[in-house]
Steps between C-alpha positions, in 0.01 A plus 500: 500500500384339824169571665680701768683703235169576330340618823808699602488673160135588558592646838786698344251646250294633790225240495513456876203337671420275792440207262831551319687520831323186626577312179866605512527416869342160446731427207806593704368293792465198271867542407587531871628854445347608827659846514345606168173327585476689829569833330219457246251341738547778755424749227192298397352524851584871517312554174212275613501437877209252477682271251488180706682284243791746499514489880513119485793490257674787681491300823634194323782700338595656833502156661709364215745783556522415870313812613267305726368785716419704189340193340277451803397866487421471128297185562315667789410794277419278205269279702308805625476635144384166361235462768389859441466422129309180570786303341482198729729277291784752498452557874531124558815479288654798678421345837683178401811696400469720811501192726816374329672834561393502865639148540829608339516807724439288809773256392742786434445649845494163676153581633339174620156664502354571154455875454230707342 
C-alpha cells in the first residue's frame, strides 16, 4: 500500500484534518497529480485558513496545473498568512514562486511591463 493509499484510507475512515489534507495534497503534488493535490490542499486551507505551508503548495499545484491567476491569488493569500504568523521563511518562498507566476502571466499576455 502506497503512502497515498494509506492516507486516503484514513480519510475514508473519517479521520479528516487539515494536516491529513496537507499531507495528501503534498504527496499528490510530488507525483505531479495536480488535480488531486489542489482538491486536498484547498480543503486544508478551508479547515485551517492560516496554514501557510498549505497555501504555498496549493499555489505551486495550481501553477503546475496551468491555473496561473488562481496560483497568484493563492500565493497572495499565503504570503499574507505567513507574514501574519511570523513565518518569514515561508513568506520568502511564496514570494519567489509568486514572482515566477507573475512572469509567466506577463509572458502569456504579451505584457512588456511586469505586473503586480
